[in-house]
C-alpha positions as CSV (number, residue, x, y, z in Angstrom):
1,M,-9.1,-4.8,34.7
2,V,-8.4,-5.6,31.0
3,M,-12.1,-6.1,30.4
4,V,-12.8,-2.7,32.0
5,M,-10.2,-1.0,29.7
6,V,-11.8,-2.8,26.6
7,L,-15.2,-1.5,27.5
8,V,-13.8,2.0,28.0
9,M,-12.2,1.9,24.6
10,L,-15.4,0.6,23.0
11,N,-17.4,3.4,24.5
12,Q,-14.8,5.8,23.0
13,I,-15.5,4.3,19.6
14,E,-19.1,5.2,19.9
15,S,-18.2,8.9,20.5
16,A,-15.5,8.8,17.9
17,V,-17.4,7.2,15.0
18,V,-17.5,9.2,11.8
19,N,-20.9,10.1,10.7
20,V,-20.8,9.4,7.0
21,S,-23.9,11.5,6.3
22,S,-22.1,14.5,7.7
23,L,-19.3,14.3,5.1
24,P,-19.5,16.8,2.2
25,H,-21.9,15.4,-0.4
26,R,-20.9,15.6,-4.0
27,K,-22.0,13.7,-7.0
28,Y,-18.4,12.8,-7.7
29,C,-15.1,13.6,-6.3
30,N,-11.8,11.9,-7.3
31,I,-10.0,11.7,-4.1
32,Y,-6.8,10.7,-5.9
33,I,-6.4,14.0,-7.6
34,G,-5.2,16.8,-5.4
35,K,-2.1,18.3,-3.7
36,W,-0.1,18.0,-0.6
37,V,-0.6,20.8,2.0
38,Y,1.5,21.6,5.1
39,D,-0.4,20.7,8.2
40,Q,1.0,21.1,11.7
41,N,-1.4,18.4,13.0
42,Y,0.6,15.8,11.2
43,P,2.0,13.1,11.4
44,L,-0.8,10.8,12.4
45,Y,1.5,9.0,14.9
46,D,5.1,9.1,16.2
47,S,7.2,6.3,14.7
48,K,8.8,5.9,18.3
49,T,5.5,4.8,19.6
50,C,5.1,1.9,17.1
51,P,7.1,-0.9,18.8
52,F,7.2,-3.3,15.8
53,I,8.0,-0.8,13.0
54,E,10.4,-2.2,10.4
55,K,13.9,-0.7,10.7
56,Q,14.0,-0.1,6.9
57,F,11.0,2.4,7.2
58,N,12.0,4.1,10.5
59,C,13.9,7.0,9.0
60,Q,13.9,9.1,12.2
61,S,15.4,6.3,14.2
62,N,17.9,5.8,11.4
63,G,19.1,9.4,11.7
64,R,17.2,11.4,9.3
65,P,17.6,15.0,10.6
66,D,14.8,16.8,8.9
67,T,11.0,16.4,10.0
68,E,9.2,18.7,7.5
69,Y,8.3,15.7,5.3
70,L,6.2,14.4,8.2
71,K,3.9,17.5,8.1
72,Y,2.2,17.1,4.8
73,R,-1.5,16.1,4.4
74,W,-3.2,14.9,1.1
75,Q,-5.9,17.3,0.0
76,P,-8.2,16.2,-2.8
77,N,-9.3,18.9,-5.3
78,G,-13.0,19.9,-4.6
79,C,-13.7,17.8,-1.5
80,N,-12.5,16.8,2.0
81,I,-11.7,13.4,3.4
82,P,-12.0,12.4,7.1
83,R,-8.9,12.2,9.2
84,F,-8.0,8.5,9.8
85,N,-9.9,7.3,12.9
86,G,-8.4,4.1,14.1
87,L,-11.1,3.3,16.7
88,D,-13.8,3.7,14.1
89,F,-11.8,1.6,11.6
90,L,-11.6,-1.2,14.2
91,G,-15.0,-1.0,15.8
92,R,-17.3,-0.4,12.9
93,I,-15.5,-1.2,9.6
94,M,-13.4,-4.2,10.5
95,K,-15.1,-5.7,13.5
96,G,-15.3,-9.5,13.0
97,K,-13.5,-9.2,9.7
98,K,-10.1,-9.9,8.1
99,L,-8.2,-7.5,5.8
100,M,-5.3,-8.8,3.7
101,F,-2.6,-7.0,1.8
102,V,-1.1,-9.1,-1.0
103,G,2.0,-8.1,-2.8
104,D,5.6,-6.9,-2.5
105,S,7.4,-4.7,0.0
106,L,5.3,-1.8,-1.0
107,S,2.3,-3.8,0.3
108,L,4.4,-4.4,3.4
109,N,5.0,-0.6,3.6
110,Q,1.2,0.0,3.6
111,W,0.5,-2.9,6.0
112,Q,3.1,-1.7,8.4
113,S,1.6,1.9,8.2
114,L,-1.8,0.5,9.1
115,T,-0.6,-1.6,12.0
116,C,1.1,1.6,13.4
117,L,-2.0,3.7,12.9
118,L,-4.2,1.1,14.7
119,H,-1.7,0.6,17.5
120,N,-1.5,4.3,18.1
121,A,-5.3,4.5,18.2
122,A,-5.7,1.6,20.7
123,P,-2.4,1.2,22.6
124,N,-4.1,-0.3,25.6
125,I,-6.1,-2.9,23.8
126,K,-4.4,-6.3,23.5
127,S,-3.0,-7.0,20.0
128,T,-0.7,-9.7,18.7
129,L,1.7,-9.8,15.8
130,T,2.6,-13.2,14.3
131,R,4.8,-14.0,11.3
132,S,4.9,-17.4,9.6
133,P,7.7,-19.0,7.4
134,S,5.2,-19.0,4.5
135,G,5.4,-15.2,4.4
136,L,2.1,-14.4,6.1
137,S,2.1,-11.7,8.8
138,V,-0.9,-11.2,11.0
139,F,-1.7,-8.2,13.3
140,S,-4.8,-9.1,15.2
141,F,-7.1,-7.5,17.8
142,P,-9.0,-10.3,19.7
143,A,-11.4,-7.8,21.3
144,Y,-12.7,-7.0,17.8
145,N,-12.2,-10.5,16.3
146,S,-10.3,-8.5,13.6
147,S,-7.1,-9.3,11.7
148,I,-4.9,-7.1,9.5
149,M,-2.7,-9.4,7.3
150,F,0.2,-9.2,4.9
151,S,1.0,-12.0,2.5
152,R,4.2,-11.5,0.6
153,N,3.6,-12.3,-3.1
154,A,5.5,-10.0,-5.4
155,F,4.0,-11.2,-8.7
156,L,0.6,-12.7,-7.8
157,V,1.1,-15.4,-10.4
158,D,3.1,-18.6,-9.8
159,I,6.8,-19.2,-9.9
160,V,7.6,-22.9,-9.8
161,G,10.8,-25.0,-9.7
162,A,14.3,-24.4,-8.4
163,P,17.4,-22.7,-10.0
164,P,18.3,-22.9,-12.7
165,N,14.9,-24.0,-13.9
166,R,12.5,-21.6,-12.1
167,V,9.5,-20.8,-14.3
168,M,7.2,-17.9,-14.0
169,K,3.8,-19.1,-15.2
170,L,1.9,-15.9,-16.3
171,D,-1.4,-17.9,-16.7
172,S,-1.4,-19.6,-13.2
173,I,-2.4,-18.5,-9.7
174,S,-2.3,-21.1,-6.9
175,S,-2.4,-18.8,-3.8
176,G,-6.1,-18.0,-4.2
177,S,-7.3,-20.3,-1.4
178,L,-5.5,-18.0,1.1
179,W,-6.9,-14.8,-0.5
180,K,-10.5,-16.1,-0.2
181,T,-10.2,-16.0,3.6
182,A,-10.3,-12.3,3.7
183,D,-13.2,-9.8,3.7
184,V,-11.1,-7.0,2.3
185,L,-8.2,-7.6,-0.2
186,I,-5.7,-5.0,-1.3
187,F,-3.3,-6.3,-4.1
188,N,-0.1,-4.9,-5.4
189,S,2.5,-5.8,-7.9
190,W,5.1,-4.0,-10.1
191,H,8.5,-3.3,-8.6
192,W,9.9,-6.8,-8.8
193,W,9.0,-7.1,-12.5
194,L,12.0,-4.9,-13.3
195,H,14.7,-6.9,-11.5
196,T,17.4,-8.6,-13.6
197,D,20.5,-10.7,-13.0
198,R,20.8,-12.1,-9.5
199,K,17.8,-10.2,-8.1
200,Q,15.5,-11.8,-10.9
201,P,13.6,-14.7,-9.1
202,W,12.9,-16.7,-12.2
203,D,14.9,-18.3,-15.1
204,K,12.2,-18.6,-17.7
205,I,8.7,-17.2,-18.4
206,E,5.8,-19.4,-19.6
207,S,2.7,-17.9,-21.3
208,G,0.3,-20.3,-22.7
209,N,2.2,-23.1,-24.4
210,V,5.2,-21.0,-25.1
211,T,8.3,-20.8,-22.7
212,V,10.9,-18.1,-23.3
213,K,14.0,-16.9,-21.4
214,D,12.7,-13.4,-21.1
215,M,10.2,-11.0,-22.7
216,D,9.3,-7.3,-22.4
217,R,8.5,-6.8,-18.7
218,L,5.5,-4.6,-19.2
219,V,4.0,-7.2,-21.6
220,A,4.6,-9.9,-19.1
221,Y,3.1,-7.7,-16.3
222,E,0.0,-7.2,-18.3
223,K,-0.5,-10.9,-19.0
224,A,0.0,-11.6,-15.3
225,M,-2.4,-8.9,-14.2
226,T,-4.9,-10.2,-16.7
227,T,-4.7,-13.6,-15.1
228,W,-5.2,-11.9,-11.7
229,S,-8.3,-10.0,-12.9
230,N,-9.8,-13.1,-14.3
231,W,-9.1,-14.9,-11.0
232,V,-11.0,-12.1,-9.1
233,D,-13.9,-12.3,-11.6
234,Q,-14.2,-16.1,-11.2
235,N,-13.6,-16.5,-7.5
236,I,-14.7,-13.4,-5.6
237,D,-18.2,-12.6,-4.6
238,P,-18.3,-8.7,-4.4
239,S,-21.2,-8.8,-2.0
240,K,-19.0,-10.5,0.6
241,T,-15.4,-9.4,-0.3
242,K,-14.2,-5.9,-1.2
243,V,-11.3,-5.9,-3.7
244,F,-8.7,-3.2,-4.2
245,F,-5.6,-2.8,-6.2
246,Q,-3.0,-0.6,-4.6
247,G,-1.9,1.7,-7.4
248,V,1.7,1.6,-8.6
249,S,4.1,3.3,-6.3
250,P,6.8,5.4,-8.0
251,D,10.6,5.2,-7.8
252,H,12.3,8.5,-7.5
253,G,15.7,7.5,-8.7
254,Q,15.9,10.0,-11.6
255,A,15.6,13.7,-10.9
256,N,14.6,14.5,-14.5
257,E,11.3,12.9,-13.7
258,W,10.3,15.8,-11.5
259,S,12.8,18.5,-12.2
260,K,13.2,20.8,-15.3
261,Q,16.9,20.9,-14.6
262,G,17.1,17.2,-15.3
263,G,20.3,15.4,-14.3
264,K,21.0,12.0,-12.8
265,G,19.8,13.0,-9.2
266,S,17.7,10.9,-6.9
267,C,15.6,11.3,-3.9
268,I,18.8,11.9,-1.8
269,G,18.5,15.2,0.0
270,E,14.9,15.9,-1.1
271,T,13.0,17.6,1.8
272,K,9.8,18.9,0.1
273,P,7.2,17.5,-2.3
274,V,6.5,18.6,-5.8
275,M,3.8,21.3,-5.2
276,G,0.6,21.3,-7.1
277,S,-1.2,18.5,-8.9
278,K,1.1,17.8,-11.9
279,Y,4.1,15.5,-12.2
280,R,6.6,16.1,-14.9
281,A,7.0,12.5,-16.0
282,G,3.3,12.0,-16.4
283,P,1.3,8.8,-15.8
284,H,3.1,5.7,-14.8
285,R,3.1,3.0,-17.6
286,A,2.2,0.1,-15.2
287,E,-0.6,2.1,-13.6
288,V,-2.1,2.6,-17.0
289,V,-2.1,-1.2,-17.5
290,V,-3.9,-1.9,-14.3
291,A,-6.4,0.8,-14.7
292,K,-7.4,-0.5,-18.1
293,L,-7.8,-4.1,-16.8
294,I,-9.8,-3.1,-13.8
295,K,-12.2,-1.2,-16.1
296,M,-12.7,-4.4,-18.1
297,M,-13.5,-6.6,-15.0
298,K,-16.9,-8.1,-14.7
299,K,-16.9,-7.9,-10.9
300,K,-16.3,-4.8,-8.9
301,A,-12.7,-4.1,-8.0
302,R,-11.5,-0.6,-7.0
303,L,-8.2,0.9,-8.1
304,M,-6.6,2.8,-5.2
305,D,-5.0,5.2,-7.7
306,V,-2.2,6.5,-5.3
307,T,0.3,6.9,-8.1
308,L,0.0,10.7,-8.6
309,M,0.0,11.6,-5.0
310,S,3.0,9.4,-4.5
311,Q,4.9,10.7,-7.5
312,L,4.6,14.2,-5.9
313,R,6.4,13.0,-2.8
314,K,10.0,12.8,-3.9
315,D,10.9,13.8,-0.2
316,G,9.2,10.8,1.4
317,H,11.6,8.0,0.8
318,P,14.2,6.5,3.3
319,S,17.0,7.6,0.9
320,V,20.2,7.1,2.8
321,Y,18.3,6.5,6.1
322,G,17.1,3.1,5.1
323,L,18.8,-0.3,5.4
324,G,21.1,0.4,2.5
325,G,22.5,3.7,3.8
326,H,24.7,5.7,1.4
327,K,25.9,2.5,-0.4
328,A,22.3,1.7,-1.6
329,P,20.0,4.6,-1.0
330,D,16.3,3.7,-1.1
331,C,14.1,5.8,-3.4
332,S,11.4,3.2,-3.7
333,H,10.0,2.5,-0.2
334,W,8.6,5.2,2.1
335,C,9.4,6.5,5.6
336,L,6.9,5.8,8.3
337,A,5.3,7.9,9.5
338,G,4.7,9.2,6.0
339,V,3.1,8.7,2.6
340,P,1.5,5.2,3.2
341,D,-0.4,6.7,6.1
342,S,-2.2,8.8,3.5
343,W,-2.8,5.7,1.4
344,N,-4.5,4.2,4.4
345,Q,-6.5,7.4,5.0
346,L,-7.9,7.0,1.6
347,L,-8.6,3.3,2.1
348,Y,-10.5,4.2,5.2
349,H,-12.5,6.7,3.2
350,E,-13.2,4.1,0.5
351,L,-14.4,1.6,3.1
352,L,-16.6,4.2,4.8
353,R,-18.3,5.0,1.5
354,S,-18.8,1.4,0.6
């Protein structure tokens, strides 16, 4: 019976496959520049149908009363992108392959979104979810010999030792052997670089032969991302492995970043996006660093430049409907269903084109 169901679903894939040649042909279209438009056909799935969704992202189950934030679709300026097709993603793009997100909880946010999108597309096909003590989570579809993985690694570079002598080594990466097992890699790092005091997971920073107690965090970030870009250049064959860097996701903790009225406000109570294609605070400083480094890389890596589209979504965070509630409102992560689904729609488009 299971085999029959698998064959039925595989036949559905053939009829659901996106014909890339039928997509609008343009010499160039930046899919990351656009605006959010209201669309009654969204969201792409109901969070209630995703049995393993993280509680911290499940805003509806946590009591969020409004639903309009679920109805926005990303529309690039000057071109269209295909609606996410989970069966095509599994059956044509990822069949026999492994995709790995490597990064912090924003990578977890995107990985969780993709697992929900795929479960929604193929609810009757056997899938398994495993988590290991090492921080590796694997969502697999045996029928497709395909795995969608998340490896928690907030800084990409190494942190060695135990308190009070933990050292962040800006020039060292020892996790690469795991990364090499994937056919598609999506990296991310930024938010944890800003932590201080008890949330800071290191005691000293080492760069070259110099060890210091602390340094400008953006400078440290650039040194570490340079180490990452060099690692990719030296270890990845672009003909076998596709490499992406998930653009820096914004924090909407200060209303003066998007509002002319300014003030100390945050994402609490926000129910609509910033309309249009401009964000008051301008480009994110960490995104500028990553974009510069990727342009300098010898081997092909693609920046998933989701910063602007995410900056515009001041309404999309868990806010008081995350794990912290009113005591610690979350203006960094994203509700699911929500914004990360559109990140994955753009990833799907990138992989179709490549």
